[in-house]
N, C-alpha and C positions, 0 to 999 in steps of 0.2 A: 959448301956444306961440310961441316966438321965431322970427323970420324965418330965422335960421340953420338952424333945424330943418327948414324946408321945403326949403331948397336943399341940404341934406346928402344924400349917396347913401344909398339904403336899405340897411340891414344893416350899416352902418359904425358903429364906435364904440358898439356895443350893450353894455350892461353885462353882464359875464360872471356866470353863476350860480355861486355858491360851492357846492362839494360834493366828495365823494370821487371820485377818478379810477377809471374802470372798468378792471378787470383781465381779461385773457383767460384763460379756464379750459380746460384740456385734458382731454378725457374719456379713459378707459382704452382705448376702441376706437381712437381716433385715434392714441394712442401705439403700440398694437400694429401698426397698419397701417404706420406710418412705419418701425418697426423691421423689419417683414417686407420692405418695399421696399428698405431699406438692405442687408439680407442678400442679397436677389435681385440687386441691382446688383453687389455684391461677387462673387457666384458667377459672373455672366455675364462680368465682366471677367477672372476667373481662368480660366474655360473658354476664352476667346479667346486669352489670352496666356500661360496657365499651361503648365507643363511636364509634363503627364501624358498622353502619347499613347496609353497602353494603356487609357484610359477606365475607370480604377478597378480594373483587373485586379491580382492580387497581384504584388508586385515585391520585389526584393531588391537591396541595394547590395553590390558586391564590389569590394575594392581590388585593383588589378592592379599587379604589379611588372613594368615593361617589361624589365628585365634578365633576370628569370626566364623571361619568355615567349621572349625571344631565345635563351636557353640551351636551352629545351625544343625549339624549332624546329631548332636545329643538331643536337641529339641525335637527333631523329626522322629528319632527312635522313641522318645517318651510319648509323643502323640500317637504313634502306631501302637505302642503297648497299651495305652489307655483305650484306644478304639477297640482293640481285640478283647480287652477285659470287659468292655461294656456290651459287646455283641458277639460272644463266642459261638452261639448257635448259627448265626448267619455266616460267620467265617468258615465254619466246618461244612455247612450244607450247600454253599454256593458252588455251582459247576466250575471245574477247572478251566481256565482260559488258555488259549494256545499262545504261549509266550514267544515261541520261535516261528510264528506264522507270518511275520511281516518283514519285508525288506524295504528300507528307506533309500530312495534314489535321489541324489542331489545333482542338479544341473550345474556344471562347473562354470558356465558362462553367465547364467542368470541367477544362480542361487536358489532356484525353485526346488522345493521338496515334494516328493511323491512317494506315498506309502503303498506298496504292492503286496497283497496277501499271497503267501505261498503255502500256507499250512492247510490243515483240514477244514471241514465245515465249521461254521460258527452258529451262535444262537440266532443271529439275524436271518441266516438262511433257513434254519429250522422253523422260525416263526413264519417266514414267507411261504414255506411249503405246507404249513398247517400241521406240523408234527404234534403227536400226542405225547405229552411228557411221561405218561405212564409206560410208554413203549420205547423210551430212549435211555440209553446207558452212556455215561460220560467216559470218554477215553482221552488219551493225550492228543488225539487228532480232532476231537469234537464228539458230538453225540452220534451214536449208531443204534440200530434197532435192537430190541430185546423183547422177550415174552413178558407180559405184565404179571404182577404177583397173583392176579386172579385167573391166570392162564390164557388171557387174550393174546392171540398172535397178531403181529403186524399184517400178515397175509389176509387175516379175517377182518381186522379193524379198517384197513384201507381198501378193502374189496368193494367193488360196485354192488349195490343192492341187486339181488337175484332177479327180481321182476318176472318177466315171462320165460326166463330160462328154465325154471322149475316146471312150468306148464309144458314147455317143449319136451323136457325129459320124460314126463308122464305120458305124453301123447306120441312119443317117438319121432318128433320133428327133428330133422338133422340140424345140428348146431355147428356154427363156424366161428372160430376166434381168429382175428387178424392182429398181428403185432407190427407196428411201424417202428423201425429201429434207427439209431443214429441221430436222434433228435437232440436239441440243445446246442448244436454247433452253429448252424445257420439260423439267424433270428427270424427272417421272413418265412422260411420254410417251416420252422417250428411253430410259429404263430398260425400259419395256414393250416397245419395239421391239427392243431388244437381246436381251431374255430370251425373248420370245414368238415371234419370227420365226426360221425356220430359218437356219443360217449361210450358206446359199447366196444369201440376200437381201442386196443391197448397201445400205449405209447412208451417206448423204451428210450431212455436218455443217457447220453454220454456224460461223464462226470466232470469234464474239464472247463466248461464255460463258467466264469465267475458269477454269471447271472442265472445259472441253471435252476437254482432253488425257486426263483420267482416264476420261471416258466413252468416248473413242476406244480407249483401252487395253482397257477392258472389252469393247467390241464386237469387237476383234481377238482377244481371248482366247476368245470364243465362236464364232470362225470366220468372222465377217463381213469382207468387203472394205469399205474405207472410201474415200469421195471427200471432197475439200475444196471447199466452195462459195466461189466468188470473187465478191464483190459488184461488180456492173457497172451502169452508168448506164441507167436506163429512159427512155422518151420523156418522161415527165412529171416527171422529176427537176428541182428538189429537192422538189416536192410529195410525190412518192413516193421516199423516200430509203432505199436498202438499208442504209446504216450507215456508220460511220467507214472511211476508207481505200477508199472506192468508186472503182473505175477509171472515169475520165471521158474523153469524147471531146475535151474542151477542154484536157486536160493534154498535156504532151510525152510522148514514148515513155519517156524516162528517169524522169519522174515516175510514170507508170503502173507501170513495172517496179519502182520502189522500193515503191510501194503493194502490188504483187503479192508482193514479198518479205516485207512485213509480214504479209500474210494467210497466206503459206506457212509462216511461222515459228510459227504458233499451235499446231501439233502435228505430229508426224511420223507415219509409218505408213500414209499414204494411197497408193492406186494411181494416182490421177489428180485432175484439176481438173474442176469443174463450174461452169457459170454460175449466179449467183444474181441473178434479174431480168436486166437487160441488154438490153432490146429495142432501145435506141439503140446501145449499145456493140457488140453482136454484129452489127449491121447496118452497121457502119462498118469497112471493110476496113483502113484505115490504123491504126485503134486496136486491132482484134482480132488482126491478124497477129503483132505482137510477142509477144502473150500465148501464142498457139498455138505459136510458135517456141520460147518459153521452156519450154513443156511437153515438146516433143521433146528439147530440150537437156538437160533434167533427167530424162529417162526416164520420163515420166508419160503417162497416158491423158488425152484430153480428152473430156468427156461433155457433150453438148448436151441439156438437159431439154425441149426443144421448146416452151418457154413463149414464145419469140420467133419469130413466123412468118417474119420477114425475115432470120433469122440466116444469116450467111455461113460459119459454123463448118465445115460439111461441105466446102465448096470449099477453104477455107484449109487445113484439115487434110490433105485429099488432095494439095494442092500441096506440102506440107512433110513428108510421110511420117509423120504423127502417128497413133498408135493412137487410133482415134476411134470413138465410139458415140453414137447419137442415139436418144432415146425415140421409138418408133413410135406409142405410144398414151399419152396422159395419162389415167390410169385414174380419177381423181377430179375431172375437169374440172367435172362436175356431181355433187357429193358426196351422192347419194341411192342407196339400195340398188338400185333399179331401173336407174338410169343406169349405175352402176358394174358391174352384171351385164352390161349390153350392152357396156361397154368391155372387160371381160375376155374376152368372146366374140370381140370384134374382135381382141384381142391374140393369142388362140389361132389365129385364122384367119391372121394374118400369120405366125405361127410355122410353121404347116403349109405355107404358100406359099413362104416364104423360107428355112426351115430354122432361123432364129433370129429372135426378136423381143424388143424391150425395152419395158418399161412403167415408168412413174414415178408415184408418189403423193406427196402432201404430208403434213405432220405433223398429221393429223387423226385423232381417235379412230375415226371411222367408217371411214376408209381403212385403218387398222391392222387393225380387226376383219375387214374384207373380205379383206385380203391373208392374214391368218392362216387363215381358212376356205378360201380358194382353194388355198393352198399344201398343205393337208392332202390334197386330192384331185387335185392336178395330175398326179402320177405315175400314178395309176389311170386317168386319162383320156388317157395316152399322151404326156405332156410331161416334160422334164427341166429342173429349175431349175438355172441356172448363174449365177455371179457376173459382174459387168460386164466383167472382164478377158477372159472367154471371148467375150462379144459384141463387144468392141472388136477382138479379134484377127480375128474373122470379118469385121467391117466393113472392116478394113484389107486383108484378102486379096481381098475382093470389089471 
């Protein structure tokens, strides 16, 4: 071994082994994974910066001619102007339509279109319920009640004919009015109430069912007087929410009246307004007073269903000359046969003492059955069933 070998750094100038150069082999799995990664990367870039906002929905390309569009717009304006010039009277006298009352829903997978009304009542509903055009005023929400130019009030025009109620008053026979509330929500129960109860029973309708006008029309055809329930703020609102367009103590008078008009436009043909919930609203004089005044302004009765013990409706109605009625007994406060029998006995006692009594029940099958059975024997026990308009007139006179 030479001395130079001892001083040379290890691993330097080692003789290289001769042989073939190793080549890298690519397996089929590796190739497939690389290809898949490349495709994925291309897709992600295309999704971020690509130009398909419809997410793969079917599309069509249409070539538009700006000159043709301009010509068609000019022609449309000319036709509209000519039509307005030929029939100016019709254009000015036609009722305003609710332009903002429909939402179009399009199914992204099928393309199916569905138009859902969300605005106020319309002329079809007014027609279905048999509204008298003399007693309707057009608002942005739709037609609402008004006193006719000859002084006819909706409360009088839509009232059930007096019949034997006047005879009962002259002879001193006790009169009882019963109001069934919460109708218009359940179709079966509503139809049962309309067809099974005598026409002297008053029916009170919730405003939210899109088909409520048709049910009201059927109720009036069978002789029932109708009330409109107005959703009002309860103490535990919004945990307990009456529904859209609820009248609130936190709103201004103008805002609440606008909401009231929306509710009033749902259907015509009612003799009066009734509270729906409203324990806080009816106990707030500043909030309730404009509503009661609106009732008298439009020739309507105001009915208090006695669900709010602190309600100021009676005092406010008396101060403003409103035809007013309040339930003397909630007949199904405890909806059992035994408790309801006691409640009906109490109602009869109030009628014997005061000459007139008002009872109210909710939209429960057990309540309906009890009212049907009681009504069959009321006359034989010395009572006359009357609609709420008779009880409200009596309340006003007293």
